[in-house]
C-alpha positions in Angstrom: 121.4 122.7 106.2 120.3 120.4 103.4 122.1 117.3 102.1 122.7 117.3 98.3 123.5 114.0 96.6 125.0 114.1 93.1 124.8 111.2 90.7 126.7 110.4 87.4 127.7 113.5 85.4 126.5 115.8 88.2 128.9 114.1 90.6 131.7 114.5 88.1 131.1 118.3 87.7 130.5 118.9 91.4 133.7 116.9 92.3 131.9 115.1 95.1 129.0 112.7 95.6 127.4 114.6 98.4 127.6 117.8 100.4 125.7 119.6 103.2 124.9 123.2 102.3 122.8 126.0 103.7 119.2 125.6 102.7 117.6 128.1 100.3 114.0 129.1 100.0 113.4 127.1 96.8 115.1 124.4 94.8 115.8 126.9 92.0 117.7 129.2 94.4 119.7 126.3 95.8 120.6 125.1 92.3 121.7 128.6 91.3 123.9 128.8 94.4 125.4 125.4 93.7 126.1 126.2 90.1 127.9 129.4 91.0 129.9 127.6 93.7 131.2 124.6 91.6 133.5 125.5 88.7 134.5 122.0 87.7 133.4 120.2 84.6 132.8 116.7 83.4 135.2 114.9 81.0 133.0 116.2 78.2 133.4 119.8 79.5 129.9 120.3 80.9 129.5 122.5 83.9 127.2 121.7 86.8 124.9 124.5 85.6 124.6 122.9 82.2 124.0 119.5 83.7 121.2 120.9 85.9 119.3 121.8 82.8 118.9 118.1 82.0 118.4 116.7 85.5 115.5 115.4 87.5 115.5 116.5 91.1 114.1 114.7 94.1 113.4 116.6 97.3 113.0 114.2 100.2 112.2 111.5 97.6 109.5 113.5 95.7 110.0 114.6 92.1 110.4 118.4 92.3 110.8 121.5 90.1 112.7 124.8 90.6 109.7 126.4 92.4 109.6 123.7 95.1 109.8 125.1 98.6 112.7 123.7 100.7 111.1 124.5 104.1 111.8 121.5 106.3 113.5 119.6 103.4 116.5 117.5 104.4 117.8 116.0 101.1 118.0 116.8 97.4 119.0 114.2 94.8 120.4 115.4 91.5 119.7 112.8 88.8 121.1 113.4 85.3 119.7 111.2 82.5 121.3 107.7 82.8 122.4 105.7 79.8 120.3 102.6 79.3 117.1 104.2 80.9 
């Protein structure tokens, strides 16, 4: 299992601030599974999949891309752009 923490618009679209989900081989596979599982949207109508396109991802605190391996990872932070920098 891996803990996924959602912030700002990602939290709104996911409908939760965190969840524990089965780990995938890569961050990209995990994001695809999460996008398919969550059907909610933000107040502006954006889906989680659309928000992921704009996000920065941290895997155990390290900036990570879709090809990042999740072997032994325990946490993924989903960070959309924040207003005000």
